[in-house]
Each structure stands twice: as structure tokens, then as C-alpha cells.
N, C-alpha and C positions, 0 to 999 in steps of 0.2 A: 707183339706184346705177350708176355707170359706171366701168369700169376703163380706165386709160390706161397705156401702156407707152412709155418713152423708150428707143428702140433705140440711141441714142448712149451711154447709160449702162450698158445691159445687158452683163454679162460672161459670159453663157451658162452660169451655174451649173446651171440646170434645176430649181431648187427649185419654181418655179411649176408646171411640167409635172408634177412628182411629186405636188404637192398637189392639182391638179385638171386632168387632161388633157382635160376637156370644155370648159375655158375657155382654156387656154394650150397652145401648141405651140412648137416651135423651128424656125427656118429651118435649112438645111443647115450654115450657119456657127455655129449654136448660139444665135443671137440670138432673143429672145422674139417670138412672133407670137400675137396674140389671135384666138381662134376666135369669141368673142363679147365685145362690150363691155358687155353688159347681162345678167349672169348672174342667175338667179332661184332661189329656194328654197335647197336645200342647196348648189348651186353658188355662190351668193352668199356663203354662210358660208365655204366653202373658198377662194373668191377673196380674201376679207378676210384669211384666214390666209396665203395666198400673198404678199400685199402686205407683211405683217409679216415674213415669212421671207426676202424678197428681199435677198440680201447686198449688192447694189449700189444699192438704192433706186430701181431703174428702174420700179417699178410704183407706181401711185397710185390712190386711190379718190376719186371725185367724187360727193358726195351730191347728188341731184337733187330738185326739188320732188315731193312725194308719196311719197318713200322712207319706209319705216317703220323 
């Protein structure tokens, strides 16, 4: 699984960072910044949750070959 963030769509709500600060951070202007694009284990579960919670739809999940 890979996470992608559309910084042009991000509104800086910060829900992703609150959901998993090991995967997501914010630039000084509040726009999402990915710490990792390939979270594993519990971080992968929380990243999925963050994608669902994102109010602007700026986050997306890309399933990759071999993902369980």
C-alpha cells in the first residue's frame, strides 16, 4: 500500500496528523506532508483511517501488488 497526498486539495485540517503522526506531518502553512509513503503494520491501519477522515479528500491509498 502506498499513500498519496494532493497538496493542492489539502485544507490543512490536520486530521491525518492527529490520526498518525508517524506517517503524516504538516508544513508551516498547514498543508499535509508525508513522512512515509509506505506505512506498515499498525501505521498502515491508521493511515487507512486517516484517508477516510480527510475532510478535503486530499489523501488516497494505492494498493500495490503483494499487498495483503
